[in-house]
Backbone bond lengths (Angstrom), bond angles and torsions (degrees), N, CA, C in turn:
res aa  C-N    CA-C-N  psi(-1)  N-CA   C-N-CA  omega(-1)  CA-C   N-CA-C  phi
1 M - - - 1.449 - - 1.565 107.21 -
2 S 1.367 116.13 146.43 1.421 119.56 -178.75 1.485 114.42 -76.93
3 A 1.344 116.34 162.98 1.447 122.09 -176.76 1.529 110.74 -58.95
4 L 1.368 111.30 141.18 1.403 115.48 -178.44 1.599 114.50 -78.26
5 P 1.349 123.46 138.37 1.357 122.16 179.67 1.624 112.37 -73.86
6 T 1.301 115.66 148.70 1.472 117.06 172.13 1.385 118.98 -117.51
7 F 1.508 116.30 3.53 1.477 122.72 175.61 1.585 111.77 47.39
8 P 1.290 122.48 56.93 1.401 124.22 -178.57 1.566 111.27 -63.78
9 A 1.321 115.55 156.02 1.437 118.00 174.79 1.570 111.83 -71.12
10 P 1.326 124.66 162.47 1.432 124.55 178.99 1.457 110.27 -47.29
11 S 1.261 117.58 130.32 1.515 121.90 178.34 1.377 115.83 -73.86
12 P 1.383 124.66 134.00 1.409 124.99 -178.79 1.505 110.04 -81.46
13 H 1.334 118.17 3.58 1.447 119.57 172.66 1.469 119.14 -90.27
14 T 1.334 113.63 -8.71 1.507 120.41 -178.75 1.490 113.94 -86.17
15 P 1.426 119.77 143.79 1.476 119.92 178.75 1.426 113.73 -57.44
16 A 1.361 118.14 -32.08 1.421 121.10 179.69 1.501 113.34 -62.37
17 F 1.285 115.16 -38.49 1.531 119.61 176.73 1.482 110.63 -61.60
18 W 1.390 118.07 -47.13 1.409 114.17 179.33 1.444 118.79 -71.82
19 R 1.422 118.30 -21.63 1.431 118.41 170.49 1.524 112.14 -69.79
20 R 1.298 117.49 -38.17 1.474 118.22 174.52 1.561 113.04 -67.55
21 A 1.275 115.17 -33.89 1.474 119.59 175.37 1.492 111.59 -61.47
22 L 1.329 116.96 -43.85 1.453 118.70 178.18 1.463 115.85 -66.31
23 R 1.321 114.82 -30.74 1.513 117.56 175.33 1.458 115.87 -83.29
24 H 1.355 115.96 -7.19 1.481 118.38 -177.37 1.544 105.95 -90.91
25 P 1.340 122.05 116.15 1.409 122.63 -172.82 1.470 109.75 -61.90
26 S 1.326 120.51 -48.51 1.444 121.27 178.89 1.479 117.27 -57.60
27 C 1.225 117.93 -41.04 1.472 123.49 -177.81 1.514 108.31 -72.16
28 A 1.368 118.41 -43.54 1.431 122.30 178.82 1.549 114.81 -62.19
29 I 1.276 114.80 -53.47 1.407 119.49 170.77 1.437 117.63 -53.30
30 G 1.338 116.06 -49.04 1.484 117.98 176.81 1.475 114.21 -62.54
31 A 1.341 119.09 -36.22 1.405 120.12 179.58 1.483 111.92 -67.74
32 V 1.266 119.17 -40.52 1.461 125.47 174.83 1.470 110.55 -56.82
33 L 1.394 121.55 -50.69 1.434 123.08 -176.26 1.521 108.43 -67.58
34 T 1.351 117.38 -39.27 1.481 118.42 -173.99 1.538 107.98 -71.51
35 L 1.396 114.96 -32.29 1.510 117.75 179.90 1.578 106.78 -69.92
36 A 1.267 116.86 -36.54 1.437 122.00 179.23 1.607 110.34 -63.07
37 L 1.275 111.28 -40.14 1.608 115.17 177.68 1.615 105.87 -61.36
38 V 1.331 115.29 -55.86 1.402 119.35 -177.27 1.514 114.28 -55.61
39 L 1.330 114.38 -47.79 1.491 117.42 -179.09 1.584 109.42 -63.17
40 S 1.270 117.28 -39.03 1.499 119.80 175.93 1.462 112.61 -55.64
41 A 1.363 118.27 -44.31 1.477 124.36 179.80 1.510 108.00 -67.49
42 L 1.303 116.82 -40.86 1.527 115.97 -179.98 1.424 111.22 -70.91
43 L 1.314 117.41 -41.39 1.556 118.22 -176.94 1.593 108.16 -64.18
44 S 1.287 124.46 -28.84 1.391 125.12 -175.65 1.578 112.09 -69.27
45 F 1.398 114.07 -15.26 1.462 119.30 179.88 1.506 110.27 -78.22
46 V 1.403 116.64 -22.36 1.519 121.39 -175.43 1.474 110.19 -117.74
47 W 1.305 119.30 -23.23 1.496 117.95 -173.44 1.575 110.31 -158.93
48 T 1.295 113.51 138.66 1.471 119.79 171.70 1.564 102.58 -145.33
49 P 1.328 112.09 152.40 1.503 116.07 -178.46 1.549 114.14 -55.34
50 W 1.298 112.90 -39.18 1.556 121.68 178.41 1.523 106.94 -140.22
51 P 1.234 116.49 157.60 1.570 117.82 175.59 1.544 107.73 -59.91
52 P 1.366 114.34 123.31 1.493 118.68 -177.14 1.461 119.40 -62.98
53 Y 1.318 116.70 -20.18 1.443 121.06 -178.29 1.474 115.91 -104.77
54 E 1.436 114.49 -0.69 1.455 120.11 -175.88 1.575 107.06 -83.23
55 M 1.451 109.33 130.10 1.470 117.10 -179.25 1.532 105.57 -107.48
56 A 1.345 115.11 140.84 1.503 123.44 177.13 1.496 108.40 -140.78
57 M 1.300 120.88 90.39 1.456 129.17 -172.78 1.526 108.77 -55.18
58 D 1.404 117.65 -31.37 1.413 119.04 -173.15 1.559 108.55 -76.58
59 A 1.302 118.95 -14.84 1.477 122.93 -179.14 1.622 111.31 -112.24
60 A 1.372 111.54 24.03 1.543 116.83 -177.96 1.483 106.86 -71.26
61 L 1.327 111.36 141.79 1.535 122.07 167.44 1.544 108.51 64.61
62 Q 1.294 120.60 34.24 1.435 121.00 175.50 1.554 109.21 -75.70
63 P 1.291 120.65 144.72 1.499 122.87 175.32 1.497 110.05 -74.79
64 P 1.286 113.66 168.96 1.608 117.16 179.83 1.511 106.79 -60.43
65 G 1.275 116.93 141.72 1.483 122.78 -179.85 1.545 110.89 -163.27
66 A 1.231 116.59 -170.35 1.482 129.25 -178.56 1.565 104.62 -61.45
67 Q 1.331 117.95 -50.46 1.422 117.73 -177.24 1.497 117.44 -71.65
68 H 1.285 113.70 -48.97 1.458 124.15 177.62 1.567 108.84 -113.97
69 W 1.334 114.58 104.44 1.498 117.26 -166.65 1.544 109.27 -63.11
70 L 1.378 118.13 -38.85 1.385 120.19 -177.46 1.523 111.79 -112.79
71 G 1.349 116.97 14.00 1.449 121.57 176.67 1.513 109.29 90.98
72 T 1.354 114.51 -169.81 1.479 123.03 177.90 1.493 110.77 -129.42
73 D 1.326 112.79 161.71 1.553 114.49 177.75 1.483 111.30 -92.04
74 A 1.325 113.79 -161.84 1.496 121.22 -177.03 1.480 112.84 -68.74
75 Y 1.303 118.03 -18.48 1.458 119.50 178.53 1.610 111.26 -105.80
76 G 1.264 119.77 7.00 1.431 122.71 177.76 1.532 113.68 83.72
77 R 1.391 114.96 12.53 1.421 117.01 177.69 1.482 114.79 -80.39
78 D 1.248 125.57 143.05 1.425 128.53 -175.13 1.531 107.50 -73.33
79 V 1.354 113.69 124.13 1.469 117.28 -174.04 1.525 112.00 -73.59
80 A 1.354 117.75 -33.92 1.548 117.43 177.90 1.555 108.22 -66.55
81 S 1.179 123.67 -33.64 1.518 125.55 176.55 1.515 110.83 -69.99
82 Q 1.332 118.30 -35.48 1.340 123.09 179.47 1.538 112.62 -70.97
83 L 1.378 115.26 -34.32 1.451 124.33 -179.36 1.537 104.44 -66.99
84 L 1.316 116.68 -51.82 1.422 120.22 -177.69 1.554 117.06 -60.75
85 V 1.325 115.77 -36.87 1.456 118.54 174.93 1.466 111.61 -75.09
86 G 1.395 116.82 -36.37 1.408 122.61 -178.32 1.583 108.63 -60.22
87 A 1.365 120.41 -26.55 1.374 123.47 179.77 1.552 112.51 -61.17
88 R 1.337 116.38 -31.17 1.450 124.88 176.29 1.480 111.52 -55.60
89 A 1.414 117.83 -48.54 1.408 123.87 -175.28 1.526 112.16 -66.03
90 S 1.405 115.11 -36.47 1.436 116.05 -177.54 1.483 107.92 -72.31
91 I 1.369 118.96 -44.64 1.416 118.32 -178.89 1.568 112.72 -68.80
92 A 1.404 118.99 -34.13 1.362 117.09 177.22 1.585 113.92 -63.48
93 V 1.362 112.51 -45.28 1.427 118.48 -179.67 1.559 109.05 -64.22
94 G 1.248 117.98 -44.75 1.526 122.30 -177.01 1.526 108.92 -64.47
95 V 1.313 125.17 -44.11 1.349 126.67 -174.95 1.595 110.61 -71.78
96 I 1.293 116.93 -48.59 1.453 120.50 179.50 1.391 112.53 -65.17
97 A 1.358 117.88 -49.44 1.530 121.34 -179.04 1.473 112.05 -60.42
98 V 1.301 119.58 -45.28 1.440 126.42 -178.93 1.547 108.98 -67.86
99 G 1.372 117.12 -39.31 1.483 120.81 173.58 1.492 110.02 -59.67
100 I 1.380 121.84 -45.89 1.385 120.92 -179.99 1.547 109.95 -61.62
101 G 1.330 116.74 -49.94 1.478 120.32 -177.69 1.475 111.83 -58.95
102 L 1.291 112.85 -46.00 1.585 118.69 -178.14 1.481 111.48 -62.44
103 A 1.373 116.87 -49.83 1.468 119.94 -177.22 1.506 110.87 -58.01
104 L 1.438 111.35 -60.32 1.502 113.09 -175.98 1.502 117.03 -70.30
105 G 1.391 113.73 -38.11 1.389 114.58 176.61 1.514 118.99 -68.89
106 A 1.312 119.11 -34.70 1.434 121.12 178.07 1.533 105.06 -70.86
107 A 1.271 122.30 -40.77 1.468 119.37 -179.48 1.519 110.55 -66.63
108 L 1.279 123.05 -35.46 1.442 121.59 174.43 1.573 111.62 -69.17
109 G 1.256 115.72 -38.62 1.546 118.22 176.61 1.548 108.99 -62.66
110 L 1.302 117.93 -48.87 1.406 119.43 -172.84 1.529 107.49 -66.42
111 L 1.398 119.40 -40.09 1.464 123.02 170.89 1.626 113.85 -55.11
112 A 1.317 112.19 -45.01 1.440 114.47 -176.98 1.563 110.38 -67.54
113 A 1.232 120.72 -38.94 1.486 127.52 -176.81 1.539 108.88 -74.47
114 A 1.348 116.43 -33.10 1.537 115.93 -178.31 1.521 110.16 -81.83
115 R 1.331 118.78 -37.34 1.478 121.12 -176.92 1.441 118.79 -84.01
116 G 1.426 108.63 -42.11 1.473 114.10 -177.64 1.485 114.01 70.04
117 G 1.395 118.71 -166.31 1.407 122.00 168.05 1.568 111.71 62.27
118 W 1.227 116.12 -145.19 1.446 123.14 -176.66 1.548 112.87 -66.28
119 V 1.265 117.78 -27.34 1.474 123.14 176.36 1.534 112.51 -68.82
120 E 1.357 115.36 -40.88 1.484 120.57 171.47 1.558 112.27 -62.77
121 E 1.393 110.44 -41.29 1.441 110.89 -175.54 1.515 112.60 -75.51
122 A 1.282 118.22 -28.80 1.492 120.96 175.90 1.446 109.21 -68.12
123 V 1.336 119.01 -40.78 1.536 119.52 -174.93 1.507 107.77 -68.82
124 M 1.384 117.57 -42.63 1.468 114.71 -179.83 1.461 115.74 -70.74
125 R 1.352 115.71 -30.49 1.558 113.78 177.85 1.525 106.49 -72.83
126 L 1.369 120.69 -30.68 1.387 118.27 -179.25 1.596 111.69 -72.97
127 A 1.357 113.61 -27.80 1.404 120.49 170.69 1.615 111.86 -64.11
128 D 1.342 112.28 -44.54 1.455 115.32 -179.88 1.524 107.62 -64.33
129 F 1.283 122.39 -41.38 1.418 125.85 -177.09 1.587 108.23 -60.91
130 T 1.470 116.30 -40.03 1.444 119.44 -175.87 1.519 108.45 -68.91
131 F 1.311 117.08 -34.52 1.455 121.68 -178.57 1.528 112.59 -61.75
132 A 1.374 115.55 -18.21 1.449 121.39 -178.40 1.586 107.17 -74.30
133 F 1.257 119.46 -10.80 1.455 123.97 -178.37 1.502 108.95 -121.23
134 P 1.360 119.02 91.45 1.464 116.35 177.69 1.418 113.95 -69.86
135 A 1.395 117.87 170.12 1.440 123.50 -174.75 1.504 108.87 -56.75
136 L 1.314 124.68 -42.04 1.397 124.31 -172.04 1.619 107.58 -70.35
137 L 1.260 118.90 -36.17 1.408 119.93 178.32 1.511 111.43 -69.79
138 L 1.331 117.69 -42.33 1.476 123.65 175.08 1.442 110.33 -55.89
139 A 1.336 118.56 -43.70 1.470 126.89 -176.91 1.557 107.24 -60.50
140 I 1.303 113.30 -46.95 1.471 116.95 -178.57 1.498 111.53 -62.42
141 M 1.348 117.20 -44.87 1.448 122.95 178.95 1.531 112.81 -58.70
142 L 1.356 111.96 -42.86 1.474 117.35 -176.94 1.535 109.15 -75.09
143 T 1.266 117.10 -30.65 1.492 122.79 179.21 1.586 108.43 -67.15
144 A 1.349 112.34 -44.23 1.477 116.92 178.78 1.603 112.58 -61.54
145 V 1.230 117.80 -27.50 1.527 124.26 -177.95 1.535 109.48 -92.82
146 F 1.387 117.83 -54.87 1.321 119.15 -169.77 1.634 115.67 -110.13
147 G 1.326 109.65 -3.66 1.541 112.32 179.63 1.578 109.38 92.36
148 P 1.392 118.48 155.63 1.376 123.34 -176.79 1.542 111.11 -71.38
149 G 1.267 113.82 157.34 1.523 120.53 177.49 1.442 115.10 158.60
150 M 1.329 119.44 164.04 1.374 125.60 -174.79 1.613 113.09 -59.87
151 V 1.334 110.61 -39.71 1.474 115.48 178.59 1.422 116.70 -57.95
152 N 1.289 112.48 -46.40 1.495 118.81 178.82 1.542 114.66 -66.50
153 A 1.377 113.62 -33.27 1.474 120.51 174.26 1.496 109.35 -63.89
154 I 1.391 115.92 -44.05 1.438 122.56 179.91 1.569 108.39 -57.64
155 I 1.306 114.43 -51.72 1.451 119.10 -176.77 1.486 113.36 -66.09
156 A 1.267 121.33 -36.80 1.430 120.91 172.25 1.499 116.69 -60.99
157 I 1.427 112.51 -48.61 1.518 119.81 176.43 1.533 112.46 -59.40
158 G 1.373 112.32 -46.56 1.458 116.81 176.37 1.454 119.62 -56.00
159 I 1.384 114.04 -43.75 1.457 120.13 177.91 1.508 109.78 -64.71
160 F 1.265 117.29 -40.94 1.407 118.73 -173.70 1.566 108.90 -72.37
161 Y 1.363 120.96 -22.50 1.439 123.83 176.08 1.643 112.69 -78.74
162 I 1.269 113.42 -22.87 1.495 111.40 -177.57 1.487 115.37 -56.30
163 P 1.339 121.18 -51.38 1.505 118.32 177.83 1.502 112.66 -64.52
164 T 1.268 119.60 -28.35 1.467 119.96 176.75 1.542 108.51 -62.84
165 F 1.286 118.99 -50.87 1.467 122.26 -178.18 1.511 108.01 -72.16
166 A 1.258 123.16 -29.77 1.398 124.87 176.61 1.577 114.56 -66.61
167 R 1.249 114.52 -40.13 1.370 121.53 176.77 1.568 112.54 -69.14
168 V 1.368 114.15 -43.10 1.545 117.33 -178.49 1.522 108.85 -69.71
169 T 1.346 114.47 -37.28 1.498 114.19 -178.26 1.489 109.48 -72.69
170 R 1.301 119.03 -40.38 1.530 120.52 179.41 1.511 114.04 -57.79
171 A 1.451 111.49 -45.84 1.466 117.42 -177.44 1.585 108.29 -64.48
172 S 1.382 115.86 -42.82 1.442 112.83 -174.60 1.470 113.97 -75.53
173 A 1.409 113.66 -29.88 1.517 115.64 178.31 1.480 108.36 -75.36
174 K 1.253 123.04 -31.04 1.523 120.54 176.07 1.507 109.36 -61.53
175 A 1.286 120.84 -43.20 1.461 123.96 176.64 1.545 111.96 -60.71
176 V 1.256 118.03 -36.53 1.513 121.44 174.40 1.531 111.51 -67.13
177 W 1.268 111.51 -48.16 1.632 117.23 176.46 1.390 113.62 -52.06
178 A 1.281 120.89 -25.31 1.480 122.70 179.45 1.474 118.02 -89.41
179 R 1.392 114.27 0.83 1.509 117.65 178.34 1.485 111.57 -80.32
180 E 1.262 113.30 158.86 1.509 123.25 -175.10 1.519 112.43 -64.60
181 Y 1.408 116.70 -38.77 1.393 116.03 -177.77 1.609 113.89 -71.20
182 I 1.313 114.42 -15.31 1.523 117.22 170.52 1.520 114.39 -73.78
183 L 1.380 113.10 -31.99 1.456 120.14 174.46 1.525 108.95 -66.82
184 A 1.436 111.80 -39.09 1.480 116.62 -177.15 1.544 106.72 -66.41
185 A 1.382 117.55 -40.05 1.455 121.53 -176.90 1.585 113.51 -65.56
186 R 1.487 110.40 -31.87 1.449 112.05 178.95 1.611 106.44 -76.81
187 A 1.304 118.82 -30.37 1.518 121.21 179.81 1.573 108.35 -65.95
188 C 1.375 113.05 -27.48 1.574 116.37 -179.12 1.584 109.93 -83.06
189 G 1.374 115.15 0.92 1.431 118.51 172.69 1.601 108.52 89.61
190 K 1.322 122.49 16.58 1.416 121.87 176.89 1.566 109.89 -77.45
191 G 1.281 116.66 141.60 1.451 121.69 179.81 1.560 112.61 -84.02
192 P 1.298 118.02 165.65 1.405 122.15 -175.90 1.531 111.39 -54.93
193 W 1.407 119.71 -41.28 1.403 119.29 -174.50 1.499 113.33 -75.64
194 R 1.309 115.66 -30.73 1.473 118.71 177.07 1.489 108.52 -71.47
195 I 1.398 116.60 -42.21 1.439 115.81 171.06 1.587 117.40 -54.51
196 T 1.374 110.10 -44.15 1.429 120.10 -179.67 1.647 110.71 -54.59
197 F 1.256 114.23 -48.50 1.406 120.05 -174.65 1.554 115.08 -80.07
198 E 1.409 115.03 -29.54 1.392 117.01 -174.94 1.533 115.13 -94.54
199 H 1.410 114.03 -29.57 1.344 114.60 -179.83 1.558 119.23 -124.79
200 V 1.380 115.59 -30.78 1.458 120.13 176.84 1.572 109.30 -76.05
201 L 1.230 119.09 -52.96 1.547 116.00 -171.13 1.492 110.25 -66.09
202 P 1.393 121.03 -37.61 1.507 115.98 -179.82 1.382 112.57 -69.39
203 N 1.342 124.13 -18.16 1.450 127.67 178.00 1.442 112.86 -86.23
204 I 1.278 118.18 -19.24 1.542 116.45 178.86 1.482 109.91 -114.44
205 A 1.369 115.71 8.73 1.522 116.05 178.13 1.588 113.28 -61.00
206 S 1.390 117.77 -36.87 1.437 121.95 178.31 1.459 110.29 -64.85
207 V 1.282 120.85 -36.16 1.476 124.51 -179.95 1.600 108.39 -66.50
208 L 1.287 116.15 -40.77 1.463 123.35 -176.15 1.608 106.52 -70.89
209 I 1.272 114.45 -40.39 1.522 116.23 -178.62 1.470 108.27 -65.97
210 V 1.340 121.60 -44.40 1.446 119.01 178.20 1.498 114.98 -64.97
211 Q 1.296 113.93 -34.91 1.548 119.66 -176.73 1.533 103.58 -69.49
212 A 1.341 122.42 -42.74 1.506 127.00 -179.32 1.469 108.58 -61.69
213 T 1.340 116.57 -36.32 1.460 114.43 -177.55 1.513 111.04 -69.17
214 I 1.384 115.95 -45.08 1.477 121.87 178.49 1.430 112.93 -64.04
215 Q 1.408 121.14 -34.49 1.380 124.08 178.19 1.487 114.52 -71.47
216 F 1.449 114.08 -29.36 1.429 123.16 173.94 1.539 108.51 -57.39
217 A 1.296 115.07 -52.18 1.510 119.84 177.34 1.550 112.15 -54.71
218 L 1.308 117.88 -45.61 1.451 120.60 179.26 1.654 110.52 -66.56
219 A 1.273 112.47 -34.70 1.578 113.33 -178.33 1.501 104.65 -67.64
220 I 1.402 123.13 -32.49 1.462 117.10 -179.93 1.495 110.25 -73.31
221 L 1.307 121.59 -29.46 1.456 122.51 171.16 1.475 109.76 -69.27
222 A 1.285 121.72 -39.16 1.458 120.85 -179.38 1.569 110.50 -67.33
223 E 1.354 115.48 -42.97 1.386 117.00 177.72 1.524 113.78 -59.10
224 A 1.288 116.24 -39.61 1.482 122.33 -175.31 1.543 104.52 -72.48
225 A 1.265 122.46 -32.94 1.454 127.52 179.94 1.537 109.54 -68.72
226 L 1.372 111.97 -46.74 1.550 116.44 178.15 1.510 112.05 -66.72
227 S 1.329 117.41 -37.84 1.496 120.73 177.81 1.510 109.52 -66.34
228 Y 1.338 115.14 -39.79 1.502 119.29 -176.75 1.570 105.88 -64.78
229 L 1.339 122.58 -32.19 1.436 126.15 -177.27 1.499 107.11 -86.15
230 G 1.389 122.25 -4.23 1.440 121.45 -176.53 1.489 113.91 86.17
231 L 1.303 122.72 9.54 1.444 123.23 -171.69 1.545 108.75 -106.26
232 G 1.318 117.52 -9.63 1.484 118.52 -176.84 1.501 109.70 -99.71
233 T 1.359 112.62 -131.44 1.410 122.20 -178.45 1.398 109.35 -54.15
234 Q 1.407 118.62 133.75 1.541 121.33 -174.03 1.527 104.50 -110.22
235 P 1.351 113.74 154.02 1.472 123.64 174.45 1.576 111.02 -54.75
236 P 1.303 118.45 150.21 1.406 127.65 -1.09 1.538 115.91 -84.81
237 Q 1.335 118.38 3.48 1.523 114.50 178.83 1.509 110.59 -64.84
238 P 1.336 116.99 130.01 1.386 120.36 175.33 1.546 119.51 -68.81
239 S 1.303 113.35 140.25 1.518 118.51 -174.84 1.568 108.22 -137.20
240 W 1.295 117.75 135.15 1.530 114.48 174.30 1.456 115.35 -60.26
241 G 1.346 119.02 -30.97 1.454 124.91 -175.86 1.571 106.41 -73.48
242 R 1.256 117.27 -44.07 1.531 118.52 -179.09 1.465 111.46 -75.26
243 M 1.388 120.75 -22.73 1.407 120.57 170.08 1.439 113.79 -66.14
244 L 1.368 115.35 -30.10 1.465 116.92 -179.69 1.615 107.64 -79.59
245 A 1.282 116.09 -31.47 1.516 119.00 178.32 1.505 107.90 -68.01
246 E 1.270 120.57 -39.51 1.491 123.38 -179.79 1.489 110.10 -71.26
247 A 1.372 117.37 -28.14 1.480 116.71 -174.43 1.534 110.50 -86.22
248 Q 1.283 118.92 -13.44 1.516 120.06 -176.50 1.516 115.25 -63.04
249 T 1.345 112.56 -31.45 1.581 119.72 176.65 1.513 110.19 -75.60
250 L 1.356 118.19 -12.62 1.408 118.46 -173.38 1.564 114.77 -116.99
251 M 1.364 111.39 20.82 1.427 118.16 -173.94 1.591 114.51 -51.53
252 F 1.290 114.96 -37.50 1.431 119.25 -178.03 1.493 115.61 -89.31
253 Q 1.411 117.85 -31.04 1.430 117.34 170.24 1.454 116.95 -74.90
254 A 1.353 118.47 -37.36 1.448 120.50 -174.22 1.528 106.62 -153.46
255 P 1.357 109.84 81.16 1.544 113.93 -175.23 1.519 114.41 -76.51
256 L 1.475 114.01 -9.64 1.569 111.10 172.53 1.425 113.42 -75.10
257 L 1.321 122.44 -12.84 1.446 122.63 178.16 1.522 108.44 -63.32
258 A 1.285 120.14 -29.62 1.520 120.31 179.07 1.467 109.98 -87.25
259 V 1.435 114.87 -25.52 1.497 112.38 -174.47 1.506 112.42 -74.36
260 W 1.354 120.86 -35.86 1.457 123.78 -174.41 1.508 109.57 -64.15
261 P 1.370 118.71 -53.68 1.503 112.73 -176.82 1.536 109.30 -71.13
262 G 1.338 122.64 -27.57 1.417 125.02 175.89 1.550 111.22 -56.86
263 V 1.375 108.90 -49.31 1.446 114.09 -179.08 1.477 114.66 -66.97
264 A 1.336 116.54 -33.85 1.510 124.07 176.86 1.611 106.44 -62.40
265 I 1.353 120.88 -49.37 1.407 120.35 -177.52 1.517 110.02 -67.85
266 A 1.350 118.62 -37.13 1.517 122.37 -177.97 1.653 105.41 -65.67
267 L 1.242 120.87 -48.35 1.404 119.67 -176.66 1.454 111.08 -67.47
268 A 1.319 120.23 -42.24 1.544 120.65 174.50 1.362 112.59 -57.69
269 V 1.398 122.19 -42.42 1.481 120.21 -174.17 1.492 105.55 -79.44
270 L 1.246 122.10 -36.38 1.572 123.52 174.51 1.483 112.34 -57.21
271 G 1.371 117.34 -45.33 1.428 120.36 -175.48 1.554 106.79 -66.96
272 L 1.374 118.69 -46.77 1.468 114.96 179.46 1.576 117.74 -62.12
273 N 1.435 110.43 -35.74 1.401 115.43 -178.95 1.598 108.95 -67.70
274 L 1.302 115.42 -45.60 1.465 120.01 176.55 1.498 111.89 -58.00
275 L 1.433 117.27 -43.14 1.378 119.45 -178.90 1.551 110.98 -66.12
276 G 1.310 116.22 -39.19 1.460 120.38 177.70 1.584 111.50 -64.98
277 D 1.349 117.43 -39.85 1.504 118.80 178.81 1.529 107.53 -64.69
278 G 1.457 118.48 -45.37 1.380 121.63 177.56 1.547 114.48 -56.20
279 L 1.234 114.60 -52.31 1.498 121.64 176.71 1.483 110.03 -53.64
280 R 1.263 121.20 -46.70 1.419 123.58 179.55 1.644 112.38 -56.85
281 D 1.253 111.83 -38.26 1.455 114.65 -176.05 1.580 108.98 -78.30
282 L 1.409 115.52 -29.69 1.432 119.62 -172.40 1.537 109.03 -83.06
283 L 1.424 115.59 -35.81 1.350 120.20 -173.25 1.592 116.00 -89.65
284 D 1.305 112.76 -12.79 1.478 120.19 175.20 1.582 107.68 -78.52
285 P 1.266 115.85 116.73 1.547 120.53 -173.85 1.457 108.79 -59.28
286 R 1.371 121.02 -39.93 1.459 120.71 -179.76 1.546 111.38 -63.47
287 L 1.311 116.35 -45.40 1.484 124.94 -179.57 1.612 105.79 -62.79
288 S 1.292 113.21 -46.13 1.515 111.81 -167.84 1.477 108.55 -71.15
289 R 1.293 120.45 -26.99 1.477 120.83 177.73 1.462 114.18 -65.17
290 Q 1.392 111.54 -23.26 1.474 116.10 -174.99 1.555 109.18 -82.42
291 R 1.418 119.66 -16.22 1.421 121.21 -177.97 1.469 112.07 -95.32
């Protein structure tokens, strides 16, 4: 018998995919903003306008100018340098937290869809239970036990993402398991795990990629919120959320101190959301055929 088709989504490795991506406004703008975020973080490893940790009280609260492009904060630190280095924390938290949620959540979702019965019910009820503890509450609990820090923020956000990916994976996998070629694969003697990795996972990969992109944006917001509350990235490591927290007491003396990190967070989240929407349109075979 000939090999069974899996009907994969449009491959992101083909030239046609990239041509459609360049013509897709949401995907193109999102990719540019996301690339700018990544390049800012990479640039901060080799160059910043000023040393990001250097304090100069005689230069505190300077407005934007030739020396300090975006001004200085209450401790005389260069705001532009702080923003560049702060991008590292946002990307690190997003990548690791989403990686934790994707790896564990997808595994649980695939398990639930493949086994069904009490296994599926147990996984879904565990996901419901985890949803009762949002990332902020988990961070507060971890902080009370282990103290504040980026690692605890990553763990809290990652745990919160596990049921999200588990639900998405299970729903998408269940739809694939109902397809005719899965019945044909069973008739050929393939076991559930071989079917999962050869047929189910390739067909839901595009859904997981889009979900990971969107959750990345939410992770940046969560990291900023936790740092704003003092539960995330700790001094002296710069963080956009903590820059907002420090700026709130200086709203009348230096309102721009709150504008710059707020704009950075907004652009990063906007770029990732636009990229996720664009990838959803491009990787969905039904939508891609319409373009």
